[in-house]
C-alpha positions in Angstrom: 73.6 15.9 -11.1 71.4 18.9 -9.9 71.1 20.1 -13.5 69.8 16.6 -14.6 67.2 16.6 -11.9 66.4 20.2 -12.9 66.0 19.0 -16.6 63.7 16.0 -15.6 61.7 18.2 -13.4 61.0 20.6 -16.3 60.1 17.9 -18.8 57.7 16.6 -16.2 56.2 20.1 -15.7 55.8 20.7 -19.3 54.2 17.2 -19.8 51.4 18.2 -17.5 50.7 21.5 -19.5 51.5 20.5 -23.0 49.5 18.0 -24.9 51.6 15.0 -26.3 50.7 14.2 -29.9 51.8 10.6 -29.1 49.4 9.8 -25.9 48.6 6.3 -25.7 44.9 5.5 -26.4 43.3 3.8 -23.3 40.1 2.0 -23.1 38.2 4.6 -21.1 38.2 8.2 -20.4 36.1 9.7 -17.6 35.6 13.3 -17.8 34.0 15.2 -14.8 33.0 18.9 -15.1 32.7 19.7 -11.8 31.0 23.1 -11.1 31.2 23.4 -7.5 31.2 27.1 -7.5 28.2 27.4 -5.2 26.7 25.8 -2.0 27.8 22.4 -3.3 31.5 23.2 -3.0 32.5 20.8 -0.3 30.9 17.8 -1.8 32.7 18.5 -5.0 35.8 18.1 -3.0 34.7 14.8 -1.3 33.4 13.4 -4.8 36.8 14.0 -6.2 38.3 11.9 -3.0 35.9 9.1 -4.0 36.8 9.0 -7.5 40.5 8.8 -6.5 39.8 5.4 -4.5 39.8 3.9 -7.7 42.0 6.6 -9.8 43.3 6.3 -13.4 45.4 3.2 -14.4 46.7 1.6 -17.5 43.5 1.3 -19.0 41.5 4.0 -17.5 41.8 7.9 -17.5 39.8 9.9 -14.7 39.9 13.9 -15.3 38.1 16.5 -13.7 37.6 20.5 -14.1 36.7 21.6 -10.8 35.7 25.3 -10.2 35.5 25.9 -6.3 33.3 28.5 -4.4 35.5 31.7 -3.7 38.5 29.7 -5.8 40.1 29.2 -8.9 39.4 26.2 -11.2 41.9 23.5 -11.5 42.2 20.8 -14.2 43.1 17.5 -12.5 44.3 13.8 -13.1 42.5 11.6 -10.8 45.2 8.9 -9.7 45.2 6.2 -7.1 44.4 7.9 -3.6 45.4 11.2 -5.2 44.2 14.2 -7.0 47.0 15.7 -9.2 46.5 19.2 -10.2 47.5 19.6 -14.2 46.8 23.3 -14.6 45.2 26.1 -12.8 42.7 27.7 -14.8 41.8 30.9 -13.0 38.0 31.8 -12.4 36.0 30.2 -15.0 32.2 30.8 -16.2 31.3 26.9 -15.5 27.6 28.2 -16.7 28.8 28.7 -20.0 28.3 25.7 -22.3 31.5 26.8 -24.4 33.6 25.9 -21.4 32.2 22.8 -21.1 32.9 22.1 -25.0 36.4 23.3 -24.4 37.1 20.8 -21.5 35.7 17.8 -23.3 37.7 18.9 -26.6 41.0 19.3 -24.6 40.4 16.2 -22.6 39.8 13.7 -25.5 42.9 15.0 -27.1 45.3 14.7 -23.9 43.7 11.5 -22.7 42.5 9.8 -26.1 40.3 6.4 -25.4 38.2 4.1 -27.3 35.3 5.1 -24.9 34.2 8.3 -23.2 32.0 9.3 -20.5 31.2 12.9 -19.8 29.7 13.8 -16.3 28.2 17.2 -15.6 28.3 17.8 -11.9 26.2 20.6 -10.1 22.5 21.6 -9.6 20.0 21.0 -12.1 16.5 21.8 -12.4 14.7 20.3 -15.2 11.9 23.0 -15.2 11.9 25.3 -12.3 9.6 28.1 -11.4 11.1 30.7 -9.0 9.0 33.9 -8.2 7.8 33.7 -11.5 11.1 33.5 -13.1 12.0 30.6 -15.2 15.3 28.9 -14.6 15.8 25.9 -17.0 19.0 23.9 -17.3 22.0 22.7 -15.4 25.6 23.7 -14.2 24.7 27.0 -12.4 27.7 29.1 -11.5 27.1 31.4 -8.7 29.9 33.9 -9.4 28.6 34.6 -12.8 24.7 33.7 -12.3 25.1 31.8 -15.7 24.0 28.3 -16.4 23.6 26.1 -19.3 20.2 25.8 -21.0 18.5 22.9 -22.4 19.0 24.5 -25.8 22.6 25.1 -25.2 23.1 21.5 -24.4 22.1 20.7 -27.7 24.7 23.1 -29.1 27.3 21.7 -26.9 26.5 18.0 -27.9 26.7 18.8 -31.6 30.1 20.6 -31.3 31.6 17.6 -29.1 30.4 15.3 -31.7 31.9 17.4 -34.5 35.2 17.4 -32.8 35.2 13.4 -31.7 33.5 12.4 -35.3 31.2 10.3 -33.3 28.9 10.4 -30.3 29.9 10.5 -26.4 29.4 6.9 -25.3 27.7 8.2 -22.1 26.4 11.5 -21.1 25.7 11.6 -17.2 24.4 14.3 -14.9 25.1 14.1 -11.4 22.3 16.8 -10.7 18.9 17.0 -9.8 15.7 16.5 -11.8 17.4 16.1 -15.2 16.0 12.6 -16.2 13.1 14.2 -18.5 12.3 13.5 -22.2 12.8 17.2 -23.0 16.5 17.0 -22.0 16.8 13.3 -23.6 15.5 14.9 -26.9 18.0 17.7 -26.6 21.1 15.6 -26.3 19.8 12.5 -28.4 22.2 13.2 -31.6 25.3 13.6 -29.6 25.5 10.7 -27.1 24.3 7.0 -26.8 23.2 7.0 -23.3 21.9 9.5 -21.0 22.2 8.5 -17.1 20.3 11.2 -14.7 17.8 11.3 -12.2 14.1 12.2 -12.1 14.0 13.5 -8.5 16.4 15.7 -6.8 19.8 14.2 -5.7 21.1 14.0 -2.2 23.9 16.4 -1.7 26.3 13.3 -1.8 25.3 12.7 -5.3 27.2 9.9 -7.1 29.2 7.2 -5.1 32.1 7.5 -7.5 34.0 5.0 -5.7 31.4 2.1 -6.0 30.5 3.3 -9.6 34.1 3.4 -10.9 35.2 0.0 -9.1 32.4 -1.6 -11.4 34.2 -0.6 -14.6 36.4 -3.1 -16.6 38.4 -2.5 -19.6 36.2 -4.6 -21.6 32.9 -3.5 -20.4 30.7 -1.9 -23.0 29.0 1.5 -22.3 25.6 -0.2 -22.1 26.8 -2.5 -19.5 28.6 0.5 -17.6 25.5 2.4 -17.5 23.5 -0.3 -15.9 26.4 -0.6 -13.2 26.2 3.2 -12.7 22.3 3.1 -12.0 22.8 -0.1 -9.7 25.5 1.4 -7.7 23.8 4.6 -7.2 20.6 3.0 -6.2 22.3 0.6 -3.7 24.4 3.5 -2.2 21.1 5.2 -1.0 19.5 1.9 0.1 21.4 1.4 3.2 24.8 1.7 1.3 27.7 3.9 1.5 25.4 7.3 1.2 22.8 6.2 3.7 19.2 5.9 3.2 17.2 8.4 1.0 14.5 8.6 -1.4 16.4 8.8 -4.9 16.1 7.8 -8.5 18.5 7.1 -11.1 18.0 6.0 -14.7 19.9 5.4 -18.0 17.8 6.3 -21.4 19.2 4.8 -24.6 19.1 7.8 -26.8 18.9 5.9 -30.1 15.5 5.0 -29.1 14.2 8.4 -28.5 12.9 9.2 -32.0 10.9 6.0 -31.9 9.8 6.9 -28.3 8.7 10.6 -29.8 6.7 8.7 -32.6 4.9 6.7 -30.1 4.2 9.9 -27.8 2.9 11.6 -30.9 0.2 8.8 -31.8 -0.9 8.7 -28.4 -1.2 12.7 -28.3 -3.4 12.5 -31.5 -5.5 10.0 -30.1 -6.0 11.9 -26.9 -6.6 15.1 -29.1 -9.4 13.5 -31.0 -11.1 12.3 -28.1 -12.3 13.7 -24.7 -10.6 11.8 -21.6 -10.1 15.3 -19.9 -11.7 13.8 -16.5 -9.7 10.8 -16.6 -6.4 12.8 -17.0 -7.4 15.0 -14.3 -7.8 11.9 -11.8 -4.8 10.7 -13.0 -2.8 13.8 -12.5 -3.8 13.8 -9.0 -2.5 10.2 -8.3 0.6 10.2 -10.7 4.4 10.0 -9.6 5.6 13.7 -9.1 8.9 14.9 -8.3 10.4 17.9 -6.4 8.8 20.4 -8.7 5.3 18.9 -9.2 5.2 19.7 -12.8 7.5 17.0 -13.6 5.6 13.8 -13.9 6.8 10.2 -14.3 5.6 9.4 -18.0 5.2 5.7 -17.5 3.3 5.9 -14.7 0.8 8.5 -16.4 0.1 6.1 -19.0 -0.5 3.3 -16.6 -2.9 5.1 -14.5 -4.9 6.2 -17.6 -4.8 2.4 -19.2 -6.6 1.5 -15.9 -9.6 4.0 -16.3 -9.8 4.4 -20.1 -11.3 1.4 -22.1 -11.5 2.9 -25.6 -9.7 0.8 -28.1 -7.8 3.4 -30.0 -6.6 5.0 -26.8 -5.4 1.6 -25.5 -3.6 0.7 -28.5 -1.9 3.9 -28.7 -1.1 3.8 -25.0 0.3 0.2 -25.6 2.6 1.4 -28.2 4.0 4.2 -25.9 4.4 1.9 -23.1 6.7 -0.3 -25.5 8.4 2.3 -26.6 9.2 3.5 -23.0 10.4 0.2 -22.2 12.8 0.1 -25.2 14.1 3.6 -24.3 14.6 2.9 -20.4 17.8 0.9 -20.4 18.1 0.6 -16.5 16.2 2.0 -13.8 16.3 2.3 -10.1 14.6 4.2 -7.1 14.4 4.0 -3.3 11.7 5.1 -0.9 8.0 4.9 -0.7 7.5 8.3 -2.2 9.5 7.4 -5.4 7.8 3.9 -5.7 6.3 4.8 -8.9 9.5 6.4 -10.8 9.8 4.4 -13.9 12.9 6.1 -15.4 11.6 9.2 -17.3 9.8 12.4 -16.6 7.9 15.0 -18.6 6.5 18.4 -18.2 2.7 18.5 -17.2 1.3 21.0 -14.8 -2.0 20.1 -13.5 -3.4 23.6 -14.0 -3.2 25.8 -17.0 -2.1 28.9 -15.4 1.0 27.0 -14.2 2.2 26.0 -17.7 5.3 28.1 -18.6 4.8 29.4 -22.0 8.5 29.5 -22.9 8.2 25.7 -22.8 7.1 26.2 -26.6 10.2 27.4 -27.3 11.9 23.9 -26.6 12.9 21.9 -29.8 11.1 18.9 -28.2 7.9 21.3 -28.1 8.1 22.6 -31.5 8.7 19.0 -33.1 6.3 17.0 -31.1 2.6 17.0 -30.0 3.1 16.9 -26.1 2.4 20.5 -25.8 -0.8 20.6 -28.0 -2.0 17.6 -26.1 -1.5 19.1 -22.8 -3.2 22.4 -23.9 -6.0 20.6 -25.5 -6.4 19.0 -22.1 -6.8 22.2 -20.4 -9.4 23.3 -22.9 -11.6 20.4 -22.5 -11.3 20.2 -18.7 -12.1 24.0 -18.3 -14.4 25.4 -21.0 -17.3 22.7 -20.9 -17.7 23.2 -17.0 -17.5 26.7 -16.9 -19.8 27.3 -19.8 -22.6 24.6 -18.2 -22.3 26.9 -14.8 -22.8 30.1 -16.8 -25.7 28.5 -18.8 -27.2 27.7 -15.4 -26.8 31.0 -14.2 -23.9 30.6 -12.1 -20.5 32.9 -12.9 -18.5 31.7 -10.0 -16.3 29.4 -12.0 -15.8 32.0 -14.5 -14.9 34.5 -12.0 -12.5 32.1 -10.5 -10.8 31.3 -13.8 -10.4 34.8 -14.4 -8.5 35.4 -11.1 -5.9 32.7 -12.3 -5.7 33.5 -15.9 -2.5 34.8 -17.1 -0.2 35.0 -20.1 0.9 31.2 -19.7 -2.8 30.2 -20.2 -3.8 32.5 -23.1 -4.6 29.6 -25.3 -7.2 28.2 -23.0 -8.5 31.9 -22.4 -8.8 32.4 -26.0 -10.6 29.2 -26.6 -13.1 30.0 -23.4 -13.8 33.3 -24.9 -14.8 31.9 -28.2 -17.1 29.3 -26.5 -18.5 31.9 -24.3 -19.4 34.5 -27.2 -21.2 31.5 -28.9 -23.2 29.8 -26.1 -23.9 33.0 -24.1 -24.3 35.6 -27.0 -24.9 33.9 -30.2 -27.3 31.1 -29.0 -28.8 33.3 -26.1 -30.5 31.6 -23.4 -28.9 33.5 -20.7 -30.5 36.2 -18.6 -29.5 39.9 -19.3 -27.8 40.1 -15.9 -25.6 36.9 -16.6 -24.8 38.4 -20.0 -23.7 41.5 -18.5 -21.4 39.8 -15.8 -19.8 37.5 -18.9 -19.2 40.6 -20.9 -17.4 42.2 -18.0 -15.2 39.1 -17.2 -14.6 38.6 -21.0 -13.0 42.1 -21.1 -10.9 41.3 -17.9 -9.7 38.1 -19.4 -8.6 40.2 -22.8 -6.3 42.1 -20.6 -4.6 39.2 -19.1 
């Protein structure tokens, strides 16, 4: 009898570590890439417990890969009221996109399903500037100092799609500040829907029990993402997570190319005209998030439509609003400070010196006109005002610009220098002392 029990135990043990080729396909597999190797460690444990309140069942698999602070990573099957370790993975670099790809590949083989949702759990930054060091991305691993960049998200999603032979149904980020058009553009070819937050998330993050209890075997991904957003929104509006300002939205990634077409039309119209003062006023009022360079795109367009009467602009802005409406599948927000969060953020620093030049390396920036429009705005806002002051004999605004000039606003600086050379020296009209001051400041600007 002892031998029979031992054999059965061995079979059970092996089944946890060896992928069965005959695993039954279920309706749903939810995969959570849970990078808690940082100061969010305790929240990771709590969130797995929340998942277990629902747990896997005959039509649902819930699996997690958690890497804890100062501890080994474990692969887990989330069952009803318990978290069952399937394998100890040792110390992993959860900031390596290859680890994310490997997790998804393994789990979709071991736990096949008709519909897949992938949740990346960790800190997120959207676009973040700390002591002049630009840190962009998600899944920050404190042990290695590594993280997954926006470009690596594209690579990861493409590799996952190649493995599956189709898109992930849902790509979700239980992290801060990731619901940006730049990120949606990066993952648009590898998933159908993207769920994330424009703003920072409270430490409790997703209310996994409230989200998972809404899922049914026949529910479509489109319907489930709406439930995800609604459950998150309700949980921070006096619900299970208390009361906190919050945002959560879902983007239909199939609409992103159309949205970018409308955005490019909007950018062309703005570049061909001069709305800089109106943009300046709008940027003061627009919905901003924890990093003030992240603004709500829909709210910006709404503000501009209220102050610009140009027919071509209104036509382009209307098309952009329609494209945003089509793209934002679900949206929720809590708190007066988030009242104008409409579901999708974009990068737009209010001052040229705050524009991170590495933004231009993004696929989104290289393939769309948003960054050109932003730089055009800086030039149109900055140069005419400074030229007018200089021609009036006042170089104070030029001195102030030189004080803040850096490599990030080199494009604006070059345009300003060109206009100064023409207006001050080629056309003349300025006194000798002003010209001498301008010459000195131009030399300074060229060295910036």
